[in-house]
C-alpha positions in Angstrom: 0.1 0.1 0.0 3.2 2.1 0.2 3.5 5.9 1.2 -0.3 6.3 1.0 -1.1 3.8 3.8 1.1 5.8 6.3 -0.5 9.0 4.9 -3.7 7.4 5.8 -2.5 6.5 9.4 -1.4 10.0 9.9 -4.7 11.4 9.1 -6.5 8.9 11.1 -4.4 10.2 14.2 -5.5 13.5 13.0 -9.3 12.8 12.8 -9.1 11.6 16.3 -8.0 14.8 17.5 -10.7 16.5 15.2 -13.2 14.4 17.1 -12.0 15.3 20.2 -12.8 19.0 19.4 -15.8 18.7 17.6 -14.7 19.4 14.3 -15.9 16.3 12.8 -19.6 16.5 14.0 -20.8 17.3 10.6 -19.4 14.5 8.8 -20.3 12.0 11.4 -23.9 13.3 11.6 -24.2 12.9 7.5 -23.0 9.6 7.8 -25.3 8.5 10.7 -28.3 10.0 8.8 -27.3 8.1 5.3 -26.8 4.9 7.4 -30.0 5.0 9.0 -31.7 5.8 5.5 -30.1 2.7 3.8 -29.9 0.2 6.5 -32.7 1.0 8.8 -32.2 2.9 12.4 -31.5 -0.4 14.1 -28.0 -0.6 15.5 -27.8 -4.1 16.0 -28.6 -4.8 12.4 -26.8 -2.2 10.7 -23.2 -2.4 10.9 -22.7 0.8 9.2 -24.9 2.8 11.6 -23.3 1.3 14.6 -19.8 2.4 13.2 -21.1 5.5 12.8 -22.7 6.0 16.4 -19.4 4.8 17.7 -17.7 7.3 15.9 -20.0 9.9 17.2 -19.8 8.7 21.0 -15.9 8.9 20.4 -16.5 12.6 19.4 -18.3 13.5 22.5 -21.3 13.9 20.7 -24.5 14.0 22.7 -26.8 11.0 22.4 -29.8 13.0 21.6 -27.8 14.5 18.4 -27.1 10.6 17.4 -30.9 9.8 18.0 -31.8 12.7 16.0 -29.6 11.9 13.1 -31.0 8.4 12.9 -34.7 9.6 12.9 -33.8 11.9 10.3 -32.5 9.1 8.3 -35.5 6.7 8.9 -37.7 9.5 8.0 -39.1 9.8 11.5 -37.8 13.3 11.6 -37.7 15.7 8.5 -34.2 16.6 7.5 -32.0 17.1 4.3 -32.0 14.2 1.9 -28.7 13.1 1.3 -27.0 11.2 -1.3 -23.7 9.4 -1.9 -21.6 10.3 -5.0 -18.1 9.6 -6.2 -16.0 12.1 -8.1 -12.6 11.2 -10.0 -9.6 13.3 -11.2 -6.0 13.9 -11.1 -3.7 15.6 -8.6 -0.2 16.9 -9.8 2.3 14.2 -10.9 -0.7 12.3 -12.1 -1.8 10.9 -9.0 -5.3 9.4 -9.3 -8.2 10.7 -6.9 -11.5 9.2 -5.7 -13.5 11.6 -3.6 -16.4 10.0 -1.8 -18.8 12.6 -0.9 -22.3 13.0 1.2 -24.4 15.9 -0.3 -27.7 17.3 0.0 -26.9 19.6 -3.1 -24.9 18.0 -5.7 -24.3 21.1 -7.7 -23.2 23.0 -4.8 -20.7 20.2 -4.0 -19.3 19.9 -7.6 -18.6 23.5 -7.8 -16.4 23.2 -4.4 -14.6 20.3 -5.6 -14.0 22.1 -9.0 -12.6 25.2 -7.2 -10.0 23.2 -5.2 -8.7 21.5 -8.0 -8.4 24.6 -10.0 -6.6 26.5 -7.1 -4.2 23.4 -6.5 -2.9 22.2 -9.6 -5.3 19.2 -10.1 -8.1 18.1 -12.7 -11.5 16.9 -12.1 -12.2 13.9 -14.8 -14.7 12.2 -16.4 -16.7 9.3 -14.5 -14.8 6.1 -15.0 -11.2 7.6 -15.4 -9.6 6.3 -12.5 -12.2 4.3 -10.3 -10.7 1.0 -11.9 -7.3 1.5 -10.3 -8.9 0.9 -7.0 -10.8 -1.8 -5.1 -13.1 -1.7 -1.9 -11.6 -3.5 0.9 -12.0 -3.6 4.6 -8.9 -2.3 6.2 -7.8 -3.0 9.7 -5.1 -1.0 11.5 -3.5 -2.9 14.4 -0.5 -1.0 16.2 2.5 -3.4 16.3 3.0 -2.2 20.0 0.9 -4.8 22.2 0.3 -7.1 19.0 1.8 -10.6 18.1 4.5 -10.9 15.8 3.6 -10.6 12.3 3.2 -14.2 11.4 1.2 -15.0 14.5 -1.0 -12.0 13.8 -1.2 -13.2 10.0 -2.4 -16.9 11.2 -5.1 -15.4 13.5 -6.3 -13.0 10.7 -6.6 -15.9 8.1 -8.4 -17.9 10.3 -10.9 -15.5 10.8 -11.4 -14.9 7.1 -8.8 -12.1 6.2 -7.1 -11.7 2.9 -3.7 -10.5 3.7 -1.4 -8.5 6.1 1.2 -5.8 5.3 3.4 -4.5 8.3 4.3 -0.8 8.0 6.7 1.2 10.5 4.3 1.2 13.4 1.4 -0.8 12.6 -0.2 -4.1 10.7 -2.4 -3.8 8.2 -5.2 -6.3 7.4 -7.1 -6.4 4.6 -10.5 -8.0 4.3 -13.8 -8.5 2.0 -15.7 -5.3 3.0 -18.5 -7.3 4.2 -16.0 -9.4 6.6 -14.5 -6.4 8.1 -16.6 -6.0 11.2 -16.5 -9.9 12.0 -12.9 -9.9 11.7 -12.1 -6.9 13.6 -14.5 -8.4 16.5 -12.5 -11.6 16.6 -8.9 -9.9 16.9 -10.5 -7.8 19.8 -11.8 -11.5 21.1 -8.0 -12.4 21.2 -7.1 -9.5 22.9 -5.4 -7.9 20.1 -5.7 -4.0 19.6 -7.5 -2.8 16.7 -6.8 0.9 16.1 -9.4 1.3 13.4 -11.4 -0.7 11.2 -13.1 0.9 8.1 -14.1 0.2 4.6 -11.5 1.8 2.2 -10.6 2.4 -1.5 -7.0 0.6 -1.7 -5.0 1.5 -5.0 -3.6 -1.5 -7.2 -0.3 0.5 -8.0 1.2 3.6 -6.8 2.4 6.7 -8.6 6.0 7.9 -7.4 6.0 11.5 -6.2 9.2 13.3 -5.9 9.9 15.6 -2.9 9.1 18.7 -4.7 5.7 17.7 -6.1 4.9 16.3 -2.8 3.6 19.3 -1.1 1.3 20.2 -4.2 -0.6 16.8 -4.0 -1.0 16.8 -0.4 -2.2 20.2 0.0 -4.9 19.2 -2.9 -6.1 16.2 -0.7 -6.2 18.4 2.3 -8.2 21.3 0.8 -10.7 18.5 -0.5 -10.9 16.7 2.8 -11.7 20.1 4.7 -15.0 20.5 2.3 -18.0 19.7 4.6 -19.4 17.3 1.9 -16.6 15.3 1.1 -16.2 12.0 3.4 -13.1 10.4 2.1 -10.4 11.3 -0.7 -8.3 8.1 -1.9 -5.4 8.6 -3.8 -2.6 6.1 -5.4 0.7 8.3 -4.5 3.7 6.9 -3.5 5.8 9.4 -1.2 8.6 8.7 1.0 7.5 8.3 4.7 9.9 11.1 5.7 8.4 13.3 3.3 4.9 12.6 4.5 6.2 12.9 8.3 7.6 16.5 7.4 4.4 17.7 5.8 2.1 16.3 8.6 4.2 17.8 11.4 
């Protein structure tokens, strides 16, 4: 998964800080609403909603806010009609981008995304231009500290139904079929293995090398997209040296 997986780890830690500061509430509420709309309001029977509600609690969101978001999704309360869309494009250096959004106004969202691309040297592409470069997978992050060695962890993960394991500098990355994500994450927790995060992700099948000179342009574009309220996630296929990523994130 290369440099981008390291960047995703950095962004995950930043997201945790943002959640503690209440900055993530807007996006979490949207995720709760659309998860309830698509899968119903029963936490026990809707894994996506259950994760969104857990994210909300981790962000110190009051239970009443969570309840109202669920009720808006199920139609029990009036609210915005959200839809999920994906935009595709290119960052500098030819890096492919997939931008997943949740919006109640697709024209507004498209204009905001176009503006970010224009200001940061990227280009919005046609539907299907880069989507084929990515596969949707479950991704479980296990910190190396407190976890078994890689071979032992791989054995446990495969027994639970995982597809693969890669080891990074400070964590193990376990890939799964999307529908098996929650089952495998819960199985690891039952084995007392620490799970830092478990989420469905877009994983690129190949990476584009990016020079240290071009890296800031690529990362600034991605950050600008992620700052938009309507943007749920940005996936990219860059390969940037870890020391460059760490310097940018500092």
